[in-house]
N, C-alpha and C positions, 0 to 999 in steps of 0.2 A: 707419664708426666702430663699434667694439665697446664693450662695457661697460668694459673696462679703460682704453681710450683716453678714454672719457668721464670716468672717475674721475680720470685723470691730468690732463686738461684743466681739471677743476674743482678739482684739488688736494685731493681727499678720498679716503679709503679706500673700497674696495668695500663693506665692512661698514657704514660710516657711511651711504653713499648708499642702500644697500638698506634699512636701518632707517628712514632719513628718508622714503624713498618710501613704504614701507608705513605709516608713521605718518600721512602726509598723504593717502593714497589708500585705505587698507585693503586694498590688493592688493600681493602681491609683484611684483617687476619681471617675473619669468617669467610669472606669471598674467596680468598686465596686457598683456604682449606677445602671449601666446597669444590672449587675448580680442580684441585688435585684429586680429591675423592672421586669426582665424576670421570676424570681421565682413566683412573683405575677401573671404575665401574664399566666404562665403555669397553675396555680391554676384556674384562671378564664376560660381558654380555655377548661378545663376539664368538665365544666358545660355545660348542654344542652342549645341550642338556644342562643348562644352568637355570636356577629358579631366581626370579628377580628379588624376592625377599631375602634370599641367602646372599646375593651380591650386595644388597643394601647393608646388611649386617657386616659383611666382610670389609666394606670400605668405610665403616664407622658410623652409619646411620642407625640409630636404635629404633626408629619408627619408619615403617615402610611407606606410610602415607606422606610423611615429610620428604623422604627420599624421592618419591614420585614427583612431588611438587618442585623440588630443587632440580631434578633431572630435566623436567619439562622446561623450566625457566632457562637453563643453560644450553640444553641440547635441542630444544624446539619441538620435542615430541615426548610422549610418555615412554617409560622404559619398556613396557610390553610391546608397544608399536616398534620401537627400535630393535627389540629382540627379533621381530619378524622381518626385518630388513635383510636383503640379500647383500652379501659382501663379496 
């Protein structure tokens, strides 16, 4: 289900749903989704023998380059650097 389908099912406009979500959570839908995806990505990257591009796809990013940019923005380092951290 995509955002448009969700709005259609709820019978509201995308502008209304976006505004309501932000007023209730203080996050835009996109920001909230990215944070959730990155939490899952961090969990996956802590496992041995994972490929970063596979993790990106698994958590919903269709482009590896965009995943890397978002990861660095929220986590503070590129995913490859994070992958080499000791836990």
